[in-house]
Backbone atoms as SQL, in Angstrom:
CREATE TABLE atoms (id INTEGER PRIMARY KEY, chain TEXT, resi INTEGER, resn TEXT, atom TEXT, x REAL, y REAL, z REAL);
INSERT INTO atoms VALUES
  (1, 'A', 1, 'MET', 'N', 0.843, -1.259, 0.043),
  (2, 'A', 1, 'MET', 'CA', 0.005, 0.009, -0.044),
  (3, 'A', 1, 'MET', 'C', 0.947, 1.178, -0.030),
  (4, 'A', 2, 'GLU', 'N', 1.885, 1.348, 0.771),
  (5, 'A', 2, 'GLU', 'CA', 2.738, 2.496, 0.719),
  (6, 'A', 2, 'GLU', 'C', 3.272, 2.876, -0.523),
  (7, 'A', 3, 'LEU', 'N', 3.746, 1.999, -1.147),
  (8, 'A', 3, 'LEU', 'CA', 4.288, 2.023, -2.469),
  (9, 'A', 3, 'LEU', 'C', 3.465, 2.687, -3.601),
  (10, 'A', 4, 'LYS', 'N', 2.180, 2.336, -3.502),
  (11, 'A', 4, 'LYS', 'CA', 1.118, 2.903, -4.205),
  (12, 'A', 4, 'LYS', 'C', 0.992, 4.449, -3.987),
  (13, 'A', 5, 'GLY', 'N', 0.971, 4.660, -2.711),
  (14, 'A', 5, 'GLY', 'CA', 0.855, 5.978, -2.345),
  (15, 'A', 5, 'GLY', 'C', 2.266, 6.728, -2.715),
  (16, 'A', 6, 'LEU', 'N', 3.369, 6.235, -2.561),
  (17, 'A', 6, 'LEU', 'CA', 4.574, 6.678, -3.084),
  (18, 'A', 6, 'LEU', 'C', 4.654, 7.117, -4.705),
  (19, 'A', 7, 'ASP', 'N', 4.016, 5.914, -5.246),
  (20, 'A', 7, 'ASP', 'CA', 3.992, 6.247, -6.804),
  (21, 'A', 7, 'ASP', 'C', 3.069, 7.334, -7.254),
  (22, 'A', 8, 'GLU', 'N', 2.079, 7.509, -6.555),
  (23, 'A', 8, 'GLU', 'CA', 0.993, 8.575, -6.618),
  (24, 'A', 8, 'GLU', 'C', 1.523, 10.008, -6.476),
  (25, 'A', 9, 'PHE', 'N', 2.411, 9.874, -5.297),
  (26, 'A', 9, 'PHE', 'CA', 2.994, 11.070, -4.975),
  (27, 'A', 9, 'PHE', 'C', 4.166, 11.583, -5.922),
  (28, 'A', 10, 'LYS', 'N', 4.883, 10.619, -6.447),
  (29, 'A', 10, 'LYS', 'CA', 5.931, 10.724, -7.529),
  (30, 'A', 10, 'LYS', 'C', 5.214, 11.298, -8.780),
  (31, 'A', 11, 'LYS', 'N', 4.041, 10.854, -9.071),
  (32, 'A', 11, 'LYS', 'CA', 3.600, 11.231, -10.389),
  (33, 'A', 11, 'LYS', 'C', 2.973, 12.857, -10.121),
  (34, 'A', 12, 'ARG', 'N', 2.408, 13.070, -9.133),
  (35, 'A', 12, 'ARG', 'CA', 2.000, 14.490, -8.933),
  (36, 'A', 12, 'ARG', 'C', 2.957, 15.331, -8.804),
  (37, 'A', 13, 'LEU', 'N', 4.375, 14.909, -8.131),
  (38, 'A', 13, 'LEU', 'CA', 5.457, 15.707, -8.189),
  (39, 'A', 13, 'LEU', 'C', 5.805, 15.923, -9.474),
  (40, 'A', 14, 'ASN', 'N', 5.822, 15.095, -10.483),
  (41, 'A', 14, 'ASN', 'CA', 6.439, 15.096, -11.718),
  (42, 'A', 14, 'ASN', 'C', 5.503, 16.112, -12.684),
  (43, 'A', 15, 'ARG', 'N', 4.150, 15.827, -12.323),
  (44, 'A', 15, 'ARG', 'CA', 3.250, 16.762, -13.115),
  (45, 'A', 15, 'ARG', 'C', 3.368, 18.340, -12.505),
  (46, 'A', 16, 'MET', 'N', 3.680, 18.668, -11.323),
  (47, 'A', 16, 'MET', 'CA', 4.002, 19.897, -10.847),
  (48, 'A', 16, 'MET', 'C', 5.146, 20.441, -11.435),
  (49, 'A', 17, 'THR', 'N', 6.298, 19.525, -11.503),
  (50, 'A', 17, 'THR', 'CA', 7.481, 19.986, -12.118),
  (51, 'A', 17, 'THR', 'C', 7.196, 20.541, -13.657),
  (52, 'A', 18, 'GLU', 'N', 6.566, 19.620, -14.240),
  (53, 'A', 18, 'GLU', 'CA', 6.255, 20.025, -15.832),
  (54, 'A', 18, 'GLU', 'C', 5.380, 21.306, -15.733),
  (55, 'A', 19, 'ASN', 'N', 4.458, 21.473, -14.920),
  (56, 'A', 19, 'ASN', 'CA', 3.582, 22.752, -14.975),
  (57, 'A', 19, 'ASN', 'C', 4.685, 23.961, -14.565),
  (58, 'A', 20, 'ALA', 'N', 5.415, 23.813, -13.679),
  (59, 'A', 20, 'ALA', 'CA', 6.416, 24.966, -13.237),
  (60, 'A', 20, 'ALA', 'C', 7.174, 25.083, -14.386),
  (61, 'A', 21, 'LYS', 'N', 7.716, 24.268, -15.211),
  (62, 'A', 21, 'LYS', 'CA', 8.490, 24.469, -16.427),
  (63, 'A', 21, 'LYS', 'C', 7.709, 25.247, -17.358),
  (64, 'A', 22, 'ARG', 'N', 6.400, 24.997, -17.640),
  (65, 'A', 22, 'ARG', 'CA', 5.606, 25.593, -18.510),
  (66, 'A', 22, 'ARG', 'C', 5.348, 27.077, -18.372),
  (67, 'A', 23, 'ILE', 'N', 5.337, 27.436, -17.033),
  (68, 'A', 23, 'ILE', 'CA', 5.078, 28.747, -16.559),
  (69, 'A', 23, 'ILE', 'C', 6.136, 29.543, -16.343),
  (70, 'A', 24, 'GLU', 'N', 7.495, 28.984, -16.574),
  (71, 'A', 24, 'GLU', 'CA', 8.683, 29.626, -16.331),
  (72, 'A', 24, 'GLU', 'C', 8.836, 30.742, -17.289),
  (73, 'A', 25, 'GLY', 'N', 9.482, 32.095, -17.017),
  (74, 'A', 25, 'GLY', 'CA', 9.617, 33.120, -17.952),
  (75, 'A', 25, 'GLY', 'C', 8.441, 34.087, -17.865),
  (76, 'A', 26, 'GLU', 'N', 8.510, 34.838, -18.786),
  (77, 'A', 26, 'GLU', 'CA', 7.363, 36.074, -18.705),
  (78, 'A', 26, 'GLU', 'C', 6.133, 35.551, -19.459),
  (79, 'A', 27, 'HIS', 'N', 5.062, 35.966, -18.952),
  (80, 'A', 27, 'HIS', 'CA', 3.566, 35.496, -19.549),
  (81, 'A', 27, 'HIS', 'C', 2.782, 36.756, -19.390),
  (82, 'A', 28, 'SER', 'N', 1.946, 36.972, -20.392),
  (83, 'A', 28, 'SER', 'CA', 0.796, 37.977, -20.134),
  (84, 'A', 28, 'SER', 'C', -0.455, 37.220, -19.494),
  (85, 'A', 29, 'VAL', 'N', -0.861, 37.688, -18.540),
  (86, 'A', 29, 'VAL', 'CA', -1.991, 37.156, -17.706),
  (87, 'A', 29, 'VAL', 'C', -2.990, 38.337, -17.600),
  (88, 'A', 30, 'SER', 'N', -4.217, 38.178, -17.830),
  (89, 'A', 30, 'SER', 'CA', -5.324, 39.072, -17.833),
  (90, 'A', 30, 'SER', 'C', -5.521, 39.306, -16.231),
  (91, 'A', 31, 'TYR', 'N', -5.965, 40.577, -15.918),
  (92, 'A', 31, 'TYR', 'CA', -6.516, 40.966, -14.605),
  (93, 'A', 31, 'TYR', 'C', -7.697, 40.002, -14.256),
  (94, 'A', 32, 'VAL', 'N', -8.442, 39.721, -15.309),
  (95, 'A', 32, 'VAL', 'CA', -9.733, 38.761, -14.973),
  (96, 'A', 32, 'VAL', 'C', -9.242, 37.518, -14.385),
  (97, 'A', 33, 'ASP', 'N', -8.103, 36.834, -14.938),
  (98, 'A', 33, 'ASP', 'CA', -7.482, 35.584, -14.426),
  (99, 'A', 33, 'ASP', 'C', -6.879, 35.730, -13.103),
  (100, 'A', 34, 'LEU', 'N', -6.197, 36.995, -12.985),
  (101, 'A', 34, 'LEU', 'CA', -5.533, 37.195, -11.545),
  (102, 'A', 34, 'LEU', 'C', -6.516, 37.394, -10.342),
  (103, 'A', 35, 'PHE', 'N', -7.405, 38.299, -10.580),
  (104, 'A', 35, 'PHE', 'CA', -8.374, 38.758, -9.613),
  (105, 'A', 35, 'PHE', 'C', -9.700, 37.858, -9.952),
  (106, 'A', 36, 'ASN', 'N', -9.732, 36.664, -9.807),
  (107, 'A', 36, 'ASN', 'CA', -10.843, 35.832, -10.012),
  (108, 'A', 36, 'ASN', 'C', -11.719, 36.039, -8.648),
  (109, 'A', 37, 'ASP', 'N', -12.822, 35.476, -8.658),
  (110, 'A', 37, 'ASP', 'CA', -13.920, 35.441, -7.441),
  (111, 'A', 37, 'ASP', 'C', -13.044, 34.948, -6.392),
  (112, 'A', 38, 'SER', 'N', -12.604, 33.590, -6.441),
  (113, 'A', 38, 'SER', 'CA', -11.993, 32.972, -5.453),
  (114, 'A', 38, 'SER', 'C', -10.826, 33.887, -4.670),
  (115, 'A', 39, 'PHE', 'N', -9.979, 34.586, -5.463),
  (116, 'A', 39, 'PHE', 'CA', -8.943, 35.484, -4.935),
  (117, 'A', 39, 'PHE', 'C', -9.746, 36.728, -4.330),
  (118, 'A', 40, 'ILE', 'N', -10.731, 37.293, -4.842),
  (119, 'A', 40, 'ILE', 'CA', -11.215, 38.437, -4.315),
  (120, 'A', 40, 'ILE', 'C', -11.885, 38.246, -2.875),
  (121, 'A', 41, 'MET', 'N', -12.600, 37.030, -2.978),
  (122, 'A', 41, 'MET', 'CA', -13.342, 36.485, -1.630),
  (123, 'A', 41, 'MET', 'C', -12.396, 36.405, -0.632),
  (124, 'A', 42, 'LYS', 'N', -11.215, 35.813, -0.851),
  (125, 'A', 42, 'LYS', 'CA', -10.201, 35.412, 0.057),
  (126, 'A', 42, 'LYS', 'C', -9.246, 36.638, 0.514),
  (127, 'A', 43, 'ASN', 'N', -8.943, 37.639, -0.313),
  (128, 'A', 43, 'ASN', 'CA', -8.140, 38.709, -0.077),
  (129, 'A', 43, 'ASN', 'C', -8.542, 40.111, 0.062),
  (130, 'A', 44, 'THR', 'N', -9.884, 40.232, -0.272),
  (131, 'A', 44, 'THR', 'CA', -10.551, 41.652, -0.126),
  (132, 'A', 44, 'THR', 'C', -11.872, 41.527, 0.700),
  (133, 'A', 45, 'PHE', 'N', -12.482, 42.782, 0.939),
  (134, 'A', 45, 'PHE', 'CA', -13.661, 42.665, 1.600),
  (135, 'A', 45, 'PHE', 'C', -14.852, 42.581, 0.731),
  (136, 'A', 46, 'LEU', 'N', -14.421, 42.230, -0.567),
  (137, 'A', 46, 'LEU', 'CA', -15.578, 42.092, -1.622),
  (138, 'A', 46, 'LEU', 'C', -15.874, 40.655, -1.928),
  (139, 'A', 47, 'ASP', 'N', -17.069, 40.551, -2.559),
  (140, 'A', 47, 'ASP', 'CA', -17.560, 39.020, -2.746),
  (141, 'A', 47, 'ASP', 'C', -17.191, 38.635, -4.207),
  (142, 'A', 48, 'THR', 'N', -17.165, 39.475, -5.231),
  (143, 'A', 48, 'THR', 'CA', -16.941, 38.930, -6.626),
  (144, 'A', 48, 'THR', 'C', -15.985, 39.817, -7.396),
  (145, 'A', 49, 'SER', 'N', -15.373, 39.347, -8.503),
  (146, 'A', 49, 'SER', 'CA', -14.529, 39.925, -9.308),
  (147, 'A', 49, 'SER', 'C', -15.130, 41.201, -10.085),
  (148, 'A', 50, 'GLU', 'N', -16.511, 41.046, -10.305),
  (149, 'A', 50, 'GLU', 'CA', -17.288, 41.885, -11.165),
  (150, 'A', 50, 'GLU', 'C', -17.318, 43.186, -10.002),
  (151, 'A', 51, 'GLU', 'N', -17.553, 42.850, -8.809),
  (152, 'A', 51, 'GLU', 'CA', -17.731, 43.999, -7.827),
  (153, 'A', 51, 'GLU', 'C', -16.416, 44.758, -7.551),
  (154, 'A', 52, 'PHE', 'N', -15.363, 43.903, -7.643),
  (155, 'A', 52, 'PHE', 'CA', -13.828, 44.525, -7.759),
  (156, 'A', 52, 'PHE', 'C', -13.682, 45.353, -8.825),
  (157, 'A', 53, 'PHE', 'N', -13.959, 45.141, -10.170),
  (158, 'A', 53, 'PHE', 'CA', -13.783, 45.860, -11.174),
  (159, 'A', 53, 'PHE', 'C', -14.673, 46.882, -11.320),
  (160, 'A', 54, 'ASN', 'N', -15.998, 46.741, -10.732),
  (161, 'A', 54, 'ASN', 'CA', -16.826, 47.958, -10.753),
  (162, 'A', 54, 'ASN', 'C', -16.363, 49.044, -9.841),
  (163, 'A', 55, 'ARG', 'N', -15.878, 48.644, -8.632),
  (164, 'A', 55, 'ARG', 'CA', -15.173, 49.525, -7.886),
  (165, 'A', 55, 'ARG', 'C', -14.174, 50.302, -8.264),
  (166, 'A', 56, 'LEU', 'N', -13.423, 49.814, -9.165),
  (167, 'A', 56, 'LEU', 'CA', -12.242, 50.458, -9.896),
  (168, 'A', 56, 'LEU', 'C', -12.846, 51.327, -10.999),
  (169, 'A', 57, 'ASN', 'N', -14.100, 51.365, -11.188),
  (170, 'A', 57, 'ASN', 'CA', -14.755, 52.109, -12.344),
  (171, 'A', 57, 'ASN', 'C', -14.306, 51.637, -13.450),
  (172, 'A', 58, 'LEU', 'N', -14.033, 50.360, -13.861),
  (173, 'A', 58, 'LEU', 'CA', -13.599, 49.743, -15.086),
  (174, 'A', 58, 'LEU', 'C', -14.485, 48.699, -15.318),
  (175, 'A', 59, 'GLU', 'N', -14.783, 48.406, -16.688),
  (176, 'A', 59, 'GLU', 'CA', -15.534, 47.188, -17.171),
  (177, 'A', 59, 'GLU', 'C', -14.666, 46.019, -16.684),
  (178, 'A', 60, 'VAL', 'N', -15.066, 44.764, -16.610),
  (179, 'A', 60, 'VAL', 'CA', -14.394, 43.503, -16.297),
  (180, 'A', 60, 'VAL', 'C', -13.214, 43.361, -17.404),
  (181, 'A', 61, 'GLY', 'N', -12.124, 43.331, -17.238),
  (182, 'A', 61, 'GLY', 'CA', -11.042, 43.060, -18.029),
  (183, 'A', 61, 'GLY', 'C', -10.564, 44.398, -18.642),
  (184, 'A', 62, 'GLU', 'N', -11.223, 45.524, -18.573),
  (185, 'A', 62, 'GLU', 'CA', -10.688, 46.758, -19.164),
  (186, 'A', 62, 'GLU', 'C', -9.326, 47.094, -18.603),
  (187, 'A', 63, 'SER', 'N', -8.508, 47.781, -19.111),
  (188, 'A', 63, 'SER', 'CA', -7.015, 48.269, -18.825),
  (189, 'A', 63, 'SER', 'C', -7.132, 48.843, -17.514),
  (190, 'A', 64, 'ILE', 'N', -6.339, 48.281, -16.707),
  (191, 'A', 64, 'ILE', 'CA', -6.180, 48.948, -15.241),
  (192, 'A', 64, 'ILE', 'C', -5.238, 50.219, -15.415),
  (193, 'A', 65, 'ALA', 'N', -4.351, 50.192, -16.532),
  (194, 'A', 65, 'ALA', 'CA', -3.342, 51.230, -16.944),
  (195, 'A', 65, 'ALA', 'C', -4.074, 52.615, -16.833),
  (196, 'A', 66, 'LYS', 'N', -5.210, 52.640, -17.062),
  (197, 'A', 66, 'LYS', 'CA', -6.063, 53.804, -17.050),
  (198, 'A', 66, 'LYS', 'C', -5.990, 54.780, -15.804),
  (199, 'A', 67, 'ALA', 'N', -5.683, 53.892, -14.535),
  (200, 'A', 67, 'ALA', 'CA', -5.652, 54.504, -13.268),
  (201, 'A', 67, 'ALA', 'C', -4.333, 54.842, -12.985),
  (202, 'A', 68, 'SER', 'N', -4.135, 55.918, -12.052),
  (203, 'A', 68, 'SER', 'CA', -2.813, 56.113, -11.632),
  (204, 'A', 68, 'SER', 'C', -2.411, 55.335, -10.467),
  (205, 'A', 69, 'GLU', 'N', -1.090, 55.143, -10.145),
  (206, 'A', 69, 'GLU', 'CA', -0.432, 54.318, -8.962),
  (207, 'A', 69, 'GLU', 'C', -1.158, 54.692, -7.715),
  (208, 'A', 70, 'GLU', 'N', -1.381, 56.132, -7.491),
  (209, 'A', 70, 'GLU', 'CA', -2.021, 56.494, -6.408),
  (210, 'A', 70, 'GLU', 'C', -3.305, 56.135, -6.129),
  (211, 'A', 71, 'GLU', 'N', -4.191, 56.342, -7.243),
  (212, 'A', 71, 'GLU', 'CA', -5.434, 55.783, -7.262),
  (213, 'A', 71, 'GLU', 'C', -5.614, 54.408, -6.947),
  (214, 'A', 72, 'LEU', 'N', -4.821, 53.548, -7.425),
  (215, 'A', 72, 'LEU', 'CA', -4.735, 52.094, -7.270),
  (216, 'A', 72, 'LEU', 'C', -4.298, 51.809, -5.886),
  (217, 'A', 73, 'ASP', 'N', -3.444, 52.498, -5.205),
  (218, 'A', 73, 'ASP', 'CA', -2.999, 52.397, -3.973),
  (219, 'A', 73, 'ASP', 'C', -4.322, 52.600, -2.929),
  (220, 'A', 74, 'ILE', 'N', -4.873, 53.725, -3.280),
  (221, 'A', 74, 'ILE', 'CA', -6.165, 54.021, -2.313),
  (222, 'A', 74, 'ILE', 'C', -7.083, 52.949, -2.380),
  (223, 'A', 75, 'PHE', 'N', -7.398, 52.502, -3.784),
  (224, 'A', 75, 'PHE', 'CA', -8.239, 51.458, -4.145),
  (225, 'A', 75, 'PHE', 'C', -7.875, 50.270, -3.212),
  (226, 'A', 76, 'ALA', 'N', -6.757, 49.693, -3.317),
  (227, 'A', 76, 'ALA', 'CA', -6.219, 48.513, -2.652),
  (228, 'A', 76, 'ALA', 'C', -6.413, 48.496, -1.209),
  (229, 'A', 77, 'GLN', 'N', -6.161, 49.837, -0.531),
  (230, 'A', 77, 'GLN', 'CA', -6.392, 49.863, 0.802),
  (231, 'A', 77, 'GLN', 'C', -7.924, 50.022, 1.351),
  (232, 'A', 78, 'SER', 'N', -8.538, 50.373, 0.235),
  (233, 'A', 78, 'SER', 'CA', -10.020, 50.517, 0.581),
  (234, 'A', 78, 'SER', 'C', -10.778, 49.257, 0.613),
  (235, 'A', 79, 'VAL', 'N', -10.190, 48.237, -0.039),
  (236, 'A', 79, 'VAL', 'CA', -11.029, 47.097, -0.352),
  (237, 'A', 79, 'VAL', 'C', -10.368, 45.934, 0.283),
  (238, 'A', 80, 'SER', 'N', -9.101, 46.144, 0.799),
  (239, 'A', 80, 'SER', 'CA', -8.253, 45.113, 1.493),
  (240, 'A', 80, 'SER', 'C', -7.455, 45.517, 2.613),
  (241, 'A', 81, 'ASN', 'N', -6.646, 44.423, 3.127),
  (242, 'A', 81, 'ASN', 'CA', -5.681, 45.019, 4.226),
  (243, 'A', 81, 'ASN', 'C', -4.343, 45.116, 3.478),
  (244, 'A', 82, 'PHE', 'N', -4.155, 45.161, 2.161),
  (245, 'A', 82, 'PHE', 'CA', -2.832, 45.491, 1.535),
  (246, 'A', 82, 'PHE', 'C', -2.606, 46.928, 1.527),
  (247, 'A', 83, 'GLU', 'N', -1.448, 47.374, 1.765),
  (248, 'A', 83, 'GLU', 'CA', -0.920, 48.692, 1.803),
  (249, 'A', 83, 'GLU', 'C', -0.909, 49.327, 0.301),
  (250, 'A', 84, 'SER', 'N', -0.781, 48.627, -0.592),
  (251, 'A', 84, 'SER', 'CA', -0.592, 49.065, -1.912),
  (252, 'A', 84, 'SER', 'C', -1.006, 48.333, -2.936),
  (253, 'A', 85, 'TRP', 'N', -1.267, 48.901, -4.201),
  (254, 'A', 85, 'TRP', 'CA', -1.704, 47.946, -5.358),
  (255, 'A', 85, 'TRP', 'C', -0.643, 46.997, -5.823),
  (256, 'A', 86, 'LYS', 'N', 0.583, 47.514, -5.637),
  (257, 'A', 86, 'LYS', 'CA', 1.722, 46.615, -5.971),
  (258, 'A', 86, 'LYS', 'C', 1.629, 45.356, -5.102),
  (259, 'A', 87, 'GLU', 'N', 1.321, 45.425, -3.736),
  (260, 'A', 87, 'GLU', 'CA', 1.203, 44.380, -2.892),
  (261, 'A', 87, 'GLU', 'C', -0.036, 43.416, -3.033),
  (262, 'A', 88, 'LEU', 'N', -1.062, 44.050, -3.496),
  (263, 'A', 88, 'LEU', 'CA', -2.303, 43.221, -3.925),
  (264, 'A', 88, 'LEU', 'C', -2.101, 42.436, -5.154),
  (265, 'A', 89, 'ARG', 'N', -1.570, 43.115, -6.177),
  (266, 'A', 89, 'ARG', 'CA', -1.216, 42.489, -7.524),
  (267, 'A', 89, 'ARG', 'C', -0.304, 41.421, -7.145),
  (268, 'A', 90, 'GLY', 'N', 0.617, 41.689, -6.496),
  (269, 'A', 90, 'GLY', 'CA', 1.785, 40.598, -6.176),
  (270, 'A', 90, 'GLY', 'C', 1.285, 39.297, -5.431),
  (271, 'A', 91, 'LYS', 'N', 0.570, 39.455, -4.524),
  (272, 'A', 91, 'LYS', 'CA', -0.316, 38.391, -3.936),
  (273, 'A', 91, 'LYS', 'C', -1.069, 37.659, -5.071),
  (274, 'A', 92, 'ALA', 'N', -1.849, 38.237, -5.840),
  (275, 'A', 92, 'ALA', 'CA', -2.654, 37.704, -7.053),
  (276, 'A', 92, 'ALA', 'C', -1.772, 36.916, -8.071),
  (277, 'A', 93, 'VAL', 'N', -0.724, 37.429, -8.194),
  (278, 'A', 93, 'VAL', 'CA', 0.278, 36.859, -9.095),
  (279, 'A', 93, 'VAL', 'C', 0.869, 35.500, -8.529),
  (280, 'A', 94, 'SER', 'N', 1.085, 35.692, -7.192),
  (281, 'A', 94, 'SER', 'CA', 1.676, 34.466, -6.424),
  (282, 'A', 94, 'SER', 'C', 0.559, 33.337, -6.452),
  (283, 'A', 95, 'GLU', 'N', -0.599, 33.840, -6.072),
  (284, 'A', 95, 'GLU', 'CA', -1.825, 32.664, -6.020),
  (285, 'A', 95, 'GLU', 'C', -1.842, 32.108, -7.425),
  (286, 'A', 96, 'TYR', 'N', -1.832, 33.023, -8.544),
  (287, 'A', 96, 'TYR', 'CA', -2.305, 32.464, -9.806),
  (288, 'A', 96, 'TYR', 'C', -0.988, 31.543, -10.238),
  (289, 'A', 97, 'THR', 'N', 0.223, 31.836, -9.933),
  (290, 'A', 97, 'THR', 'CA', 1.258, 30.911, -10.168),
  (291, 'A', 97, 'THR', 'C', 1.102, 29.668, -9.644),
  (292, 'A', 98, 'LEU', 'N', 0.810, 29.475, -8.241),
  (293, 'A', 98, 'LEU', 'CA', 0.590, 28.428, -7.346),
  (294, 'A', 98, 'LEU', 'C', -0.387, 27.451, -7.966),
  (295, 'A', 99, 'ARG', 'N', -1.542, 28.117, -8.406),
  (296, 'A', 99, 'ARG', 'CA', -2.723, 27.417, -8.960),
  (297, 'A', 99, 'ARG', 'C', -2.255, 26.617, -10.372),
  (298, 'A', 100, 'LYS', 'N', -1.469, 27.335, -11.120),
  (299, 'A', 100, 'LYS', 'CA', -0.876, 26.859, -12.146),
  (300, 'A', 100, 'LYS', 'C', -0.073, 25.601, -12.200),
  (301, 'A', 101, 'ILE', 'N', 0.822, 25.775, -11.021),
  (302, 'A', 101, 'ILE', 'CA', 1.821, 24.708, -10.742),
  (303, 'A', 101, 'ILE', 'C', 1.015, 23.442, -10.277),
  (304, 'A', 102, 'ILE', 'N', 0.064, 23.614, -9.270),
  (305, 'A', 102, 'ILE', 'CA', -0.705, 22.481, -8.798),
  (306, 'A', 102, 'ILE', 'C', -1.713, 21.870, -9.317),
  (307, 'A', 103, 'GLU', 'N', -2.299, 22.571, -10.593),
  (308, 'A', 103, 'GLU', 'CA', -3.236, 21.915, -11.412),
  (309, 'A', 103, 'GLU', 'C', -3.086, 20.690, -12.138);
């Protein structure tokens, strides 16, 4: 029985290694993928990504580049416990990367 468990562990580890290789380097990821409902519910005071984008006064997926860094920092502080947009976005990137590795 232990060997079966070990074999399964090895398979999962190999799959995670392959997934990590696939996401290595630079990639474009949409804000919709980064700030999905699961992330929003876990890391902000909001319930949905739609609410998140509405509070940003943007359509879902519209360019966040329209807003200034100061505006984004104020927004991040108002909807989360993060001090800056950079911190909030960094957490979203980290969680996205982890999801891609373990899927």
